C-alpha positions in Angstrom: -6.8 -101.5 4.9 -9.8 -103.3 6.3 -9.1 -104.7 9.7 -10.1 -108.4 9.2 -8.3 -109.5 12.3 -7.4 -112.8 13.7 -8.5 -113.8 17.2 -7.1 -111.2 19.7 -3.5 -111.6 20.7 -1.7 -109.6 23.3 -0.9 -106.1 22.2 0.8 -103.1 23.5 -2.4 -101.1 23.8 -3.4 -99.4 27.0 -6.9 -98.6 28.0 -6.3 -95.9 30.6 -8.2 -92.7 30.1 -6.9 -89.2 30.4 -8.4 -85.9 31.4 -9.4 -83.5 28.7 -6.7 -81.1 29.6 -4.0 -83.7 29.7 -1.2 -82.7 27.3 0.5 -86.1 27.3 0.8 -87.4 23.8 -1.0 -90.6 22.7 2.4 -92.4 22.2 3.5 -91.5 25.7 0.2 -92.6 27.2 -0.3 -95.9 25.3 3.1 -96.8 23.8 5.6 -94.6 25.7 8.3 -93.0 23.6 10.9 -93.6 26.3 12.5 -96.9 25.3 12.5 -98.4 28.8 8.9 -97.6 29.6 7.7 -99.0 26.2 9.8 -102.1 26.7 8.4 -102.6 30.2 4.9 -102.6 28.8 5.7 -105.1 26.1 7.7 -107.2 28.5 4.7 -107.7 30.6 2.5 -108.7 27.6 5.2 -111.1 26.3 5.7 -112.7 29.7 2.1 -113.5 29.9 1.9 -114.9 26.5 5.0 -117.1 27.0 3.6 -118.5 30.2 0.8 -120.2 28.2 1.4 -123.9 27.4 3.2 -124.5 24.2 1.4 -126.8 21.8 3.6 -129.3 20.0 3.1 -131.9 17.3 4.2 -135.5 17.2 6.1 -136.2 14.0 5.3 -139.4 12.1 2.4 -140.5 14.4 -0.5 -142.4 12.8 -3.9 -143.6 13.9 -2.5 -147.0 14.7 0.1 -145.8 17.2 0.0 -143.2 20.0 3.7 -143.6 20.8 6.5 -141.1 19.9 8.4 -142.0 16.8 11.9 -143.5 17.1 14.3 -141.2 15.4 17.5 -142.6 13.8 19.7 -139.7 14.7 22.8 -140.7 12.7 20.7 -141.5 9.6 18.9 -138.2 10.0 22.1 -136.2 10.3 23.4 -138.1 7.2 20.3 -137.1 5.3 19.4 -140.7 4.4 16.4 -140.9 2.1 14.0 -143.8 1.2 13.0 -144.8 -2.3 10.4 -142.0 -2.4 13.0 -139.4 -1.5 11.8 -138.8 2.0 13.9 -138.9 5.2 14.3 -142.4 6.7 13.6 -141.1 10.1 12.4 -137.9 11.8 10.0 -135.3 10.3 9.3 -135.5 6.6 9.5 -131.7 6.1 5.9 -131.6 4.7 3.3 -129.1 5.8 1.6 -131.7 8.0 5.0 -133.0 9.4 7.3 -130.0 9.4 11.0 -130.1 10.3 11.0 -127.4 13.0 14.7 -127.5 13.5 15.4 -127.0 9.8 12.4 -125.0 8.5 12.1 -124.3 4.8 10.0 -121.4 3.6 8.3 -122.4 0.3 6.7 -119.1 -0.6 8.1 -115.9 -2.1 8.5 -112.9 0.1 6.2 -110.1 -1.1 7.4 -106.9 0.5 9.8 -104.8 -1.6 13.1 -103.5 -0.4 11.6 -100.0 -0.1 8.7 -101.3 1.9 11.1 -103.1 4.2 13.0 -99.9 4.9 9.8 -98.2 6.1 8.7 -101.2 8.0 12.1 -101.4 9.7 11.9 -97.8 10.9 8.4 -98.4 12.3 9.4 -101.7 14.1 12.3 -99.8 15.7 9.9 -97.1 16.9 7.9 -99.8 18.6 10.8 -101.7 20.2 14.0 -99.6 20.1 17.4 -100.7 21.4 18.1 -100.1 25.0 21.0 -100.9 27.4 20.1 -104.5 27.8 18.7 -105.7 24.4 18.7 -104.8 20.7 16.1 -103.1 18.6 13.4 -105.1 16.8 15.2 -104.9 13.5 18.4 -106.3 14.9 16.8 -109.7 15.6 15.0 -109.9 12.2 11.5 -108.7 13.1 10.9 -107.0 9.7 11.9 -110.3 7.9 9.5 -112.2 10.2 6.6 -109.8 9.3 7.5 -110.2 5.6 7.3 -113.9 5.9 4.0 -113.7 7.8 2.2 -111.5 5.3 3.7 -113.4 2.3 2.2 -116.8 3.3 0.0 -118.2 0.5 -3.4 -118.3 2.2 -6.4 -115.9 2.2 -5.8 -115.0 5.9 -2.2 -113.8 5.3 -2.9 -112.2 2.0 -5.5 -110.0 3.7 -2.7 -109.0 6.2 -0.4 -108.3 3.3 -3.0 -105.8 1.8 -3.3 -104.1 5.2 0.4 -103.9 5.9 1.4 -102.8 2.4 -1.4 -100.2 2.3 -0.3 -98.9 5.8 3.4 -98.6 4.7 2.3 -96.5 1.7 0.1 -94.3 3.9 2.8 -93.7 6.5 5.3 -92.6 3.8 2.8 -90.3 2.1 1.8 -88.8 5.5 5.5 -88.3 6.3 6.1 -86.5 3.1 3.0 -84.4 3.5 4.0 -83.3 7.0 7.8 -83.2 6.9 8.8 -83.5 3.3 10.6 -86.9 3.6 9.9 -90.6 3.8 9.2 -92.1 7.3 12.6 -93.8 7.5 14.3 -90.4 6.9 12.5 -88.6 9.7 13.8 -87.8 13.2 12.4 -89.8 16.1 10.4 -86.7 17.2 8.8 -86.5 13.7 8.0 -90.2 13.6 6.5 -89.9 17.1 4.3 -87.1 15.9 2.8 -89.4 13.3 2.6 -92.4 15.6 0.7 -90.3 18.2 -2.2 -90.1 15.7 -2.4 -93.8 15.0 -1.1 -95.6 18.1 -4.5 -96.3 19.7 -7.5 -97.3 17.5 -10.3 -96.1 19.9 -8.9 -92.6 20.1 -7.8 -92.2 16.5 -9.6 -89.5 14.5 -11.8 -90.8 11.7 -9.2 -89.9 9.1 -6.6 -91.9 10.9 -8.8 -95.0 11.9 -7.6 -97.3 9.2 -3.9 -96.3 9.7 -4.4 -97.0 13.4 -5.6 -100.5 12.6 -2.5 -101.0 10.5 -0.3 -99.8 13.4 -2.1 -102.1 15.7 -1.3 -105.1 13.5 2.4 -104.1 13.1 2.7 -103.6 16.8 1.3 -107.1 17.5 3.6 -108.7 15.0 6.6 -106.7 16.2 6.1 -107.9 19.8 5.4 -111.4 18.7 8.5 -111.6 16.5 10.8 -109.9 19.1 9.8 -111.8 22.2 10.0 -115.2 20.5 13.7 -114.7 19.8 16.5 -115.6 22.3 17.2 -111.9 22.8 13.6 -111.1 23.5 13.1 -114.0 25.9 16.2 -113.0 27.7 15.0 -109.5 27.9 11.9 -110.6 30.0 13.8 -113.2 31.9 12.0 -116.1 30.3 14.0 -119.3 31.0 11.7 -121.9 29.4 12.0 -125.7 29.7 15.6 -126.2 30.7 17.3 -128.7 33.0 17.9 -127.5 36.6 21.0 -128.5 38.6 18.8 -128.9 41.7 15.3 -128.4 42.9 15.3 -126.9 46.3 11.6 -126.3 46.6 9.8 -123.2 47.9 11.9 -120.9 50.1 11.2 -120.9 53.9 9.3 -117.6 53.9 6.8 -118.9 51.3 6.2 -122.1 53.3 5.7 -120.0 56.5 3.3 -117.7 54.7 1.3 -120.8 53.6 1.4 -122.3 57.1 3.5 -125.2 55.9 6.7 -124.4 57.7 
């Protein structure tokens, strides 16, 4: 499970230190076991990530034109094709010109049903359901991770090796400690294992690779959850939507800036 990581993305890690006599568990300190506290941590991370500009692509643009393509919406909806079998308007659905509204996954999913059961249990430990939003698995996060690690390129294949190896390790460790697979454990038993792998810098040498695996799954779980409608609603992210009116800054803000 070598940690050949991509450029850093927001994670749920905390870097706060604790006194030597502090009995607080690692999960409570860095990924709190209480659903609301954990969710508040991940909300803050996701809100910062979603505030970044979103990069888009211009479909059907070429070097001779810098204007947006004109899409024949009726023809597009009708699925009209040209002589080469490509849509007469709109995105061609190729890797360089994808149809983002109707995506097609061309590769085979690699994780087995048994691996997905373990992954689902782990994702739901990272983002469990609460009173306002569902658990990670309820919005398809395990399927998102499966799609991610199954993509046919060296980068994602390395992620597959790490995730698959980590899922094997966590089931073996669960059986060693508690005599059952990770998905069959109680929340307290799962937390006991996650305590040992939830923060790479403090993981014992024998848990270091498992901690790197947990770190990747935590990243992917937060990424998958907070890019769904339910996840964005959970952090109050509105996005680029039309407003009925634009009233400007409230009077107290203008007064504070000396502009009232």
